[in-house]
C-alpha positions in Angstrom: 22.3 29.5 14.3 23.5 27.0 11.6 25.6 25.1 13.9 22.9 24.8 16.5 20.5 23.4 14.1 23.1 20.9 12.6 23.5 19.7 16.2 19.9 19.5 16.9 19.4 17.5 13.6 22.2 15.2 14.4 20.8 14.5 18.0 17.2 13.9 16.7 18.6 11.5 14.2 20.5 9.5 16.7 17.6 9.4 19.1 15.2 8.2 16.4 17.6 5.5 15.1 18.0 4.4 18.7 14.5 4.1 19.5 13.7 2.4 16.0 16.1 -0.3 17.0 14.6 -0.8 20.3 11.1 -1.0 18.9 11.6 -2.9 15.7 14.6 -5.1 16.4 14.6 -5.6 20.3 10.9 -5.4 20.7 11.6 -3.4 23.9 10.4 0.3 23.2 11.6 3.0 25.7 9.2 5.7 24.6 5.5 5.9 23.6 4.4 6.4 20.0 3.5 9.9 20.6 7.0 10.7 22.0 8.5 9.0 19.0 6.2 10.9 16.6 7.1 14.2 18.2 10.7 13.6 17.7 10.1 12.5 14.0 7.9 15.6 13.3 10.5 17.9 14.7 13.1 16.4 12.5 10.9 16.7 9.5 10.0 20.2 10.3 13.8 21.4 10.4 14.7 19.4 7.1 11.7 20.8 5.5 12.9 24.4 6.2 16.6 23.5 5.6 16.9 20.9 2.8 20.6 21.0 2.8 20.6 19.3 6.1 18.8 16.2 4.8 21.2 13.0 4.5 20.2 9.6 2.8 20.3 7.8 6.2 18.0 10.1 7.9 14.9 8.3 9.4 12.7 10.7 7.5 14.1 9.2 4.2 12.6 5.7 4.5 9.7 6.5 2.4 9.7 9.2 -0.5 9.8 9.6 -4.2 7.3 8.7 -7.0 6.4 5.0 -7.9 9.0 3.7 -10.4 8.1 2.3 -13.9 9.8 -1.0 -13.5 12.7 -3.0 -11.7 16.2 -3.3 -12.7 17.9 -6.6 -12.8 21.1 -7.0 -10.8 23.5 -9.9 -10.7 24.4 -11.3 -7.3 27.9 -11.3 -6.0 27.4 -15.0 -5.6 24.6 -17.2 -6.1 21.6 -17.3 -3.6 21.0 -21.0 -3.5 18.0 -22.8 -2.0 18.5 -25.7 0.6 17.7 -29.3 0.5 15.0 -30.5 2.9 14.6 -33.1 5.7 11.2 -34.1 7.0 12.4 -36.6 9.7 15.0 -37.2 12.4 16.4 -40.0 10.3 16.6 -37.7 7.2 18.4 -35.2 9.4 20.9 -37.7 10.7 21.6 -39.0 7.3 22.6 -35.5 6.4 25.0 -35.3 9.4 26.5 -38.7 8.4 27.3 -37.2 4.8 28.7 -34.0 6.2 30.9 -36.0 8.6 32.2 -38.3 5.8 33.1 -35.3 3.6 34.9 -33.5 6.5 36.4 -36.7 7.8 35.3 -35.8 11.5 33.5 -37.7 14.2 31.4 -34.7 15.2 30.3 -31.4 13.5 29.2 -28.2 15.3 26.2 -27.0 13.8 23.9 -23.8 14.0 20.2 -24.4 14.2 18.1 -21.3 13.4 14.4 -21.1 13.0 13.4 -21.1 9.3 11.8 -18.0 8.3 9.5 -18.3 5.0 9.5 -14.9 3.5 11.5 -13.1 0.7 15.1 -13.4 0.5 17.0 -10.0 0.3 20.6 -9.1 -0.2 21.4 -5.6 1.3 24.7 -4.1 0.2 26.3 -1.3 2.4 29.4 0.8 1.7 30.9 3.7 3.6 28.3 2.7 6.5 25.1 3.3 4.4 22.7 1.2 2.6 23.3 1.4 -1.2 21.4 -1.4 -2.6 18.9 -4.2 -1.9 18.3 -7.0 -4.3 15.6 -9.8 -4.2 16.6 -13.4 -4.7 15.2 -13.5 -8.3 16.4 -16.9 -9.9 19.3 -17.0 -7.4 21.7 -15.6 -10.0 20.0 -12.5 -11.0 17.6 -10.5 -8.9 15.7 -7.1 -8.9 16.8 -3.8 -7.3 14.1 -3.0 -4.8 16.3 -0.4 -2.7 13.4 2.3 -2.3 11.1 -0.4 -1.0 13.7 -2.1 1.4 14.5 1.4 2.9 10.8 1.5 4.3 11.6 -1.4 6.5 12.4 -0.2 9.9 14.4 -3.4 11.0 16.8 -2.9 8.1 19.5 -0.2 9.0 19.9 2.7 6.7 23.4 3.3 8.3 25.8 1.0 10.3 29.0 1.5 12.2 31.1 -0.5 9.7 32.5 1.6 6.8 33.7 -1.2 4.5 31.8 -2.7 1.7 29.7 -5.6 2.9 26.7 -7.5 1.8 24.2 -8.9 4.3 21.6 -11.5 3.5 18.3 -12.2 5.1 14.6 -12.8 5.0 11.7 -10.2 4.8 8.8 -11.6 6.6 5.2 -10.3 7.7 4.6 -10.7 11.4 1.3 -12.4 12.3 -0.2 -9.2 13.6 0.6 -7.3 10.4 -0.8 -10.0 8.4 -4.1 -10.3 10.2 -4.4 -6.5 10.1 -3.7 -6.4 6.3 -6.3 -9.2 5.6 -8.9 -7.5 7.8 -8.5 -4.4 5.9 -8.6 -6.3 2.6 -11.8 -8.1 3.6 -13.4 -4.9 4.4 -12.6 -3.4 1.1 -14.0 -6.5 -0.8 -10.5 -7.5 -1.8 -9.2 -11.2 -2.1 -7.2 -12.3 1.0 -3.6 -13.3 1.0 -3.1 -16.9 1.7 -0.2 -16.6 3.9 2.3 -14.0 5.2 5.0 -15.1 2.7 2.9 -14.2 -0.2 1.8 -10.8 1.4 5.5 -10.0 2.2 6.6 -10.9 -1.4 3.8 -8.8 -2.8 4.7 -6.0 -0.7 8.3 -5.8 -1.8 7.8 -6.4 -5.4 5.4 -3.3 -6.0 6.6 -0.1 -7.8 5.3 2.2 -5.0 7.5 2.1 -1.8 4.4 3.5 0.1 2.8 0.1 -0.4 5.7 -1.6 1.0 5.8 0.8 4.2 2.2 0.1 4.9 2.6 -3.8 5.0 4.7 -3.4 8.1 7.5 -5.9 7.3 10.3 -7.1 9.3 13.9 -8.1 8.2 15.9 -10.8 9.7 19.6 -11.0 8.8 21.5 -14.4 8.8 24.4 -14.3 6.5 27.4 -11.9 6.0 29.9 -11.4 2.9 32.8 -11.3 3.4 32.3 -13.8 6.1 33.9 -14.5 9.5 35.5 -17.7 10.3 32.3 -19.1 11.8 28.5 -18.6 11.2 28.1 -17.8 14.9 30.6 -15.1 14.5 28.6 -13.6 11.5 25.3 -13.5 13.7 27.0 -11.9 16.8 28.7 -9.4 14.3 25.4 -8.6 12.6 23.6 -8.0 16.0 26.4 -5.7 17.0 26.0 -3.6 14.0 22.2 -3.2 14.7 20.8 -5.6 12.3 17.7 -7.7 13.5 19.1 -11.3 14.1 16.5 -13.9 15.2 17.6 -14.7 18.9 16.3 -18.3 18.7 19.4 -20.0 17.5 21.8 -22.5 19.1 25.3 -23.8 18.7 24.8 -27.5 18.7 27.8 -29.8 19.3 26.8 -32.7 17.1 23.4 -33.8 15.5 21.6 -35.0 18.6 21.6 -31.5 20.3 20.0 -30.2 16.9 17.3 -33.0 17.3 16.5 -31.6 20.7 16.3 -28.3 19.4 13.7 -29.4 16.8 11.6 -31.2 19.4 11.8 -27.9 21.7 10.5 -25.7 19.1 7.8 -28.0 17.8 5.1 -26.6 19.9 7.0 -23.6 21.3 7.1 -21.9 17.7 3.4 -21.3 18.2 3.9 -18.6 20.6 6.1 -16.7 18.3 4.7 -13.4 16.6 5.6 -14.8 13.3 5.2 -17.9 11.2 7.9 -20.6 11.0 7.5 -24.0 9.4 11.0 -25.5 10.3 14.6 -25.1 11.3 17.6 -24.3 9.1 20.9 -26.3 10.1 24.3 -25.2 9.0 27.7 -26.1 9.8 29.5 -23.5 11.8 32.8 -23.6 10.6 33.4 -21.5 7.2 36.4 -23.7 6.4 34.2 -26.7 6.6 31.6 -25.2 4.4 34.2 -24.6 1.8 35.3 -28.0 2.0 31.8 -29.7 1.7 31.1 -27.2 -1.3 27.9 -27.4 -3.3 25.6 -29.5 -5.4 24.2 -28.0 -8.6 21.3 -26.5 -6.4 22.3 -26.4 -2.8 25.0 -26.4 -0.3 26.1 -29.9 1.1 26.7 -28.3 4.6 23.2 -27.0 5.3 19.7 -28.4 5.2 16.1 -27.1 6.1 14.1 -29.4 8.5 10.5 -29.1 7.8 7.9 -29.5 10.6 4.9 -31.6 9.7 1.6 -29.9 8.6 -1.0 -29.2 11.3 -4.3 -30.9 10.6 -7.5 -31.8 12.2 -10.9 -33.4 11.4 -14.1 -31.3 11.4 -17.5 -31.2 10.0 -18.5 -28.9 6.9 -21.7 -27.1 8.3 -22.5 -25.3 5.0 -21.0 -23.8 2.0 -21.1 -20.1 1.2 -20.3 -18.0 -1.7 -18.3 -14.8 -1.4 -18.1 -12.0 -3.9 -14.6 -10.3 -4.4 -13.8 -6.9 -5.7 -13.5 -8.0 -9.2 -16.8 -9.9 -8.9 -15.4 -13.4 -8.6 -17.6 -15.9 -6.7 -15.5 -17.8 -4.1 -16.8 -20.8 -2.2 -16.1 -21.0 1.5 -16.6 -23.9 3.8 -18.1 -22.9 7.1 -16.7 -25.5 9.7 -17.4 -26.6 13.0 -14.9 -24.7 15.0 -11.8 -26.9 15.5 -8.4 -26.1 17.3 -5.5 -26.3 14.8 -2.0 -25.1 15.9 -3.2 -23.0 18.7 -5.8 -21.3 16.5 -9.6 -21.7 16.4 -10.5 -22.5 12.6 -14.0 -22.2 11.6 -13.7 -21.1 7.9 -11.7 -22.5 4.8 -11.6 -21.2 1.3 -12.5 -23.9 -1.3 -11.1 -21.7 -4.1 -13.5 -22.3 -7.0 -16.2 -24.9 -8.3 -13.4 -27.1 -10.0 -11.8 -27.6 -6.5 -15.1 -28.5 -4.8 -15.7 -31.3 -7.7 -11.8 -32.5 -7.1 -12.4 -32.8 -3.5 -16.0 -34.2 -3.7 -16.9 -32.2 -0.8 -20.6 -31.6 0.3 -22.3 -29.8 3.3 -22.3 -32.2 6.3 -19.2 -34.0 5.3 -16.4 -34.7 7.6 -13.1 -33.3 6.3 -9.3 -33.0 7.1 -8.2 -29.4 7.4 -4.5 -28.6 7.1 -2.7 -25.5 8.2 0.9 -26.3 7.2 3.1 -23.1 6.6 -0.1 -21.4 5.5 -2.0 -19.1 7.9 -5.3 -19.6 5.9 -6.4 -23.4 6.4 -7.3 -25.5 3.6 -9.6 -28.6 3.2 -7.3 -31.5 2.0 -9.8 -34.2 1.7 -13.1 -35.7 2.6 -12.7 -38.2 5.5 -16.4 -39.2 5.8 -19.5 -38.5 3.8 -22.3 -36.9 5.8 -26.0 -36.8 5.5 -26.5 -33.1 4.6 -27.1 -30.1 6.8 -30.6 -31.6 7.9 -30.1 -35.1 7.4 -31.9 -35.1 4.1 -29.1 -36.7 2.1 -25.9 -35.4 0.4 -26.3 -32.3 -1.8 -23.5 -31.4 -4.3 -22.9 -27.5 -3.9 -24.1 -25.6 -6.9 -22.8 -22.4 -8.0 -25.5 -19.6 -7.6 -27.3 -18.6 -10.8 -27.5 -15.2 -9.6 -25.0 -13.0 -7.5 -25.6 -13.5 -4.0 -25.0 -9.8 -3.2 -26.9 -8.0 -6.1 -28.8 -10.7 -7.9 -26.9 -9.9 -11.2 -25.9 -12.4 -13.7 -23.1 -15.0 -13.1 -21.0 -16.2 -15.9 -18.1 -18.5 -16.4 -15.9 -18.0 -19.5 -14.5 -21.0 -21.3 -11.2 -22.2 -20.0 -11.6 -20.4 -16.6 -12.2 -21.9 -13.3 -13.9 -18.7 -11.7 -17.5 -17.7 -12.0 -18.3 -14.1 -11.6 -20.9 -11.4 -11.3 -20.7 -9.1 -14.4 -22.7 -6.3 -12.7 -20.0 -3.7 -12.2 -22.2 -1.8 -9.7 -22.5 -4.8 -7.6 -21.8 -3.5 -3.9 -19.0 -6.2 -3.5 -17.2 -4.5 -6.5 -18.2 -1.1 -5.9 -15.2 0.4 -4.4 -12.6 -1.2 -6.8 -14.8 -0.2 -9.8 -14.8 3.5 -8.7 -11.0 3.7 -8.0 -10.3 2.2 -11.4 -13.0 4.5 -13.0 -11.1 7.5 -11.5 -7.5 6.5 -12.1 -5.2 8.9 -14.0 -5.2 6.8 -17.3 -8.8 6.1 -17.2 -11.4 9.1 -16.3 -8.6 11.1 -14.5 -10.4 12.2 -11.5 -7.6 13.6 -9.4 -8.3 13.5 -5.6 -10.9 10.5 -5.8 -8.7 8.1 -3.9 -9.2 5.2 -1.7 -10.2 7.2 1.4 -12.7 9.4 -0.3 -14.3 6.4 -2.2 -14.5 4.5 1.2 -16.6 7.5 2.8 -18.6 7.9 -0.4 -19.7 4.3 -0.5 -20.2 3.8 3.3 -22.4 6.9 3.6 -24.5 5.6 0.7 -23.7 8.8 -1.4 -22.4 6.7 -4.5 -23.7 3.3 -5.6 -22.3 3.4 -9.0 -19.7 5.4 -11.1 -22.8 7.4 -12.5 -23.6 8.6 -9.0 -20.3 10.6 -9.0 -21.8 13.0 -11.6 -24.7 13.7 -9.0 -22.6 14.7 -6.1 -23.1 18.2 -4.6 -20.7 20.7 -3.0 -22.6 20.4 0.3 -22.5 16.4 0.2 -18.6 16.6 -0.3 -18.0 19.2 2.4 -19.6 17.1 5.0 -17.0 14.6 4.5 -14.0 14.0 6.7 -10.9 16.0 5.5 -13.1 17.7 2.8 -13.4 21.4 3.0 -15.0 23.8 0.5 -11.9 24.1 -1.7 -11.2 20.5 -1.8 -14.9 19.7 -2.4 -15.0 22.2 -5.3 -11.7 20.8 -6.8 -13.2 17.3 -6.8 -16.5 18.5 -8.5 -14.3 20.3 -11.2 -12.3 17.2 -11.9 -15.6 15.1 -12.2 -17.0 17.7 -14.7 -13.7 17.8 -16.7 -13.9 13.9 -17.0 -17.1 14.3 -19.1 -14.9 15.7 -22.0 -12.5 12.6 -22.1 -12.7 10.5 -25.3 -14.9 7.4 -25.5 -11.8 5.1 -25.3 -11.4 6.3 -21.5 -15.2 5.8 -20.8 -15.0 2.2 -22.2 -11.9 1.5 -20.2 -13.6 3.0 -17.1 -16.5 0.5 -17.3 -14.2 -2.4 -16.1 -15.2 -4.8 -18.8 -13.4 -8.0 -18.2 -10.3 -8.3 -20.5 -10.7 -4.9 -21.9 -7.8 -2.7 -20.8 -6.4 0.6 -22.0 -5.3 -0.5 -25.5 -8.2 -2.7 -26.4 -10.5 0.2 -25.3 -8.8 2.4 -27.8 -9.2 -0.3 -30.3 -12.9 -0.7 -29.8 -13.4 3.1 -29.8 -11.6 3.5 -33.3 -13.4 0.4 -34.6 -17.0 1.1 -33.6 -16.9 4.9 -32.9 -19.9 4.8 -30.2 -20.9 3.3 -27.0 -24.3 2.3 -28.6 -22.4 0.4 -31.5 -20.2 -1.4 -28.9 -23.3 -2.5 -26.9 -25.3 -3.6 -29.9 -22.3 -5.3 -31.7 -22.5 -9.0 -32.6 -19.6 -11.4 -31.8 -18.7 -11.3 -35.5 -18.6 -7.4 -35.7 -16.5 -7.2 -32.3 -14.0 -9.9 -33.7 -13.4 -7.5 -36.8 -11.5 -5.3 -34.5 -7.8 -6.1 -33.7 -6.9 -8.2 -30.8 -10.5 -9.2 -30.1 -10.9 -13.0 -30.3 -14.0 -15.2 -29.3 -13.0 -15.0 -25.6 -13.0 -11.1 -25.6 -16.0 -11.0 -27.7 -17.9 -13.2 -25.3 -16.8 -11.1 -22.3 -18.1 -7.8 -23.9 -21.4 -9.6 -24.8 -21.8 -10.9 -21.2 -21.2 -7.5 -19.8 -23.8 -5.7 -21.7 -26.0 -8.5 -21.2 -26.4 -7.4 -17.6 -29.2 -4.9 -17.3 -27.6 -3.0 -14.6 -24.6 -2.3 -16.8 -26.9 -0.9 -19.5 -28.5 1.2 -16.8 -25.2 2.5 -15.8 -24.1 3.5 -19.4 -27.5 5.2 -19.8 -26.9 7.3 -16.6 -23.4 8.2 -17.7 -24.8 9.4 -21.0 -27.5 11.4 -19.2 -24.8 13.0 -17.0 -23.0 14.2 -20.2 -20.3 11.7 -20.4 -18.9 11.5 -23.9 -20.3 8.4 -25.8 -19.5 9.1 -29.5 -16.3 9.8 -31.5 -16.1 11.1 -35.2 -15.2 8.0 -37.1 -11.7 8.3 -38.2 -11.0 8.5 -41.9 -9.2 5.3 -43.2 -5.4 6.3 -43.3 -3.6 6.5 -46.4 -1.5 3.3 -47.1 1.8 3.5 -45.3 5.2 1.8 -45.3 3.6 -0.6 -42.6 0.2 -1.0 -43.8 -0.9 -4.7 -43.4 1.8 -5.5 -40.8 0.9 -6.3 -37.1 3.5 -5.6 -34.3 3.8 -6.8 -30.8 6.1 -4.7 -28.3 7.9 -6.4 -25.5 10.8 -5.4 -23.0 12.4 -1.8 -22.7 13.5 -0.2 -25.8 16.6 1.9 -25.7 15.1 5.4 -26.7 11.5 4.9 -27.3 8.6 4.2 -24.7 6.1 1.7 -25.7 3.5 4.4 -26.4 5.9 6.3 -28.6 6.9 3.2 -30.7 3.2 2.5 -30.9 2.5 5.9 -32.3 5.3 5.4 -34.9 4.1 2.2 -36.1 0.4 3.3 -36.3 1.4 6.5 -38.1 3.0 4.3 -40.7 -0.2 2.2 -41.1 0.7 -0.7 -39.0 -1.2 -2.2 -36.1 0.1 -3.0 -32.7 -1.3 -6.0 -30.9 -0.9 -7.1 -27.2 -0.4 -10.9 -27.9 1.7 -12.9 -30.3 0.0 -15.3 -32.9 0.8 -16.7 -36.3 -0.7 -13.5 -37.7 1.9 -11.3 -36.0 4.3 -9.9 -38.6 7.0 -8.8 -36.2 7.9 -8.7 -32.4 10.0 -5.8 -31.4 12.0 -6.8 -28.4 13.9 -4.6 -26.0 15.8 -5.3 -22.8 14.2 -7.8 -20.2 11.6 -9.2 -22.8 8.9 -11.4 -21.5 7.3 -14.5 -22.6 6.2 -13.0 -25.8 9.6 -13.2 -27.2 9.7 -17.1 -26.4 6.4 -17.5 -28.2 7.5 -15.4 -31.1 10.5 -17.7 -31.6 8.3 -20.8 -31.1 6.0 -19.7 -33.8 8.7 -18.5 -36.1 7.8 -14.8 -36.1 10.4 -12.4 -37.1 12.1 -10.5 -34.2 13.3 -6.8 -34.4 15.2 -4.5 -32.1 14.4 -0.9 -32.1 17.1 -0.3 -35.0 15.3 -2.9 -37.0 12.0 -1.1 -36.5 13.4 2.3 -37.4 14.9 0.6 -40.7 11.5 -0.5 -41.5 10.0 2.8 -40.9 
């Protein structure tokens, strides 16, 4: 029986790996999605019943495990350098001349490959299995993102070659995946990604591999270490091993065939399922590459040719203001539709009021719209001033005095570009506010995730976080994937949240600039929600880490009547709004001292270090200033360490902190 199951598992894995390669690499599937899912489900079933049969390279193991707490830095085997750029045929010919002079040859064989603008990734294999995946980072040191990389189906988990090798390539997001992602984000009221590169990079540098998997990314490989004698041989070997190699490359004998390749793809690239803004040109011979060498920043034997940005003139019909998940108001130019790089463009973000002022754009103006490597077009400049939407003269766009969605107050904090609606129950912000309110470290309502929030909002059952406390068993049972037991569990979680301390409630309100630590500071300092709502700027700034900007943000928040109504409803529902004032602690060894923590300490978590400091009478702040007594720095410290040094603040390691204690 065991031998029979083992054989079935091996056959299922081989079939799934084969069909993954056909679908994700060759773009030539042989079976339907339903047939593929049936094979995968059968393999999951067997492995679930017999965990001893699970192997690291099983197709079922692409996504798994809990989100991590951070990334580990890893040194590259050799630097991942950037490339110099060429913007014209003449600059490309100058590059060719320099390479020929270095090599002392009349003609160089080049490989021309489409330039993929994504996230560079080094994948290390040993014994035929993927063992590590590292981002480019600063070119010398990257971050280990192996669990995330494993979710990318076009990156093999296992290959035939058994030796130790490193494969380098680019993670990109195909157009279809990008459009689907932005459509989902727009529906959820989230800000849109400007281009596939940002979306791909953001999808890889997250702590939860499930997020990476949901982005539907693709990996194209283009380099091999140790290398073959020629770059063309590297590409062919990688393809034989099952890697996704971009098929649109050409071996060119001399620079003029390279120029023809560039011209051939100038327009043809629009038909590709992914974005490309240029061509990478490399000397084919590895001996020649070694001979040519490198400058401080780039190889002398390779260059990136950039295509000119796509641009067109059109008229601004009107300017609208969208409200995002965090309440930020974003101006959007509604354009007379224009063709730009094979795409009809009718909208362009203007980012914020400062950008409108910089461009000097008004409704009715003729503008130049550019699409470059970005998928979302941008207004570059005003070409001709118009007469306004109805011919009544130019009118400078004005930021709405009230939110266009909920009519709430609109504020702009000093030093910030964005205006925002401060009504946390604004429909545009509602889903994000609810998910934050229910988070584990906030009100800890387990089970109230994105899918359930979507249903509650779309069916009109919840219009603010206070409405959660009015939900009934019957209402929840009528939702998708929600039976009697699940509904009862959710209601029990909501009821339990009423007993959580005041600091959690303050954090749950989504007051701008008030995070977990500051919410605790405010709760300790004022002891009640009423005191917080009525506190003056001066009273607020008596609390640690509360400066003028944070105090203004708190005052703006409670100056919005809808937010006051929300607090009143939460109080009526029984949510905790007071704390017993804490007695002043007896003076300790660290009384009067303020600490800032940065980096990873050897034995303590940040929370544990903070507890020890506060138990000894010290305070922990989130930012470094001249008032900071000590900065405690661990491994991989951030900019706080640099600021401490610039201000002359004393820096301790964990041992130094323990000595003080």
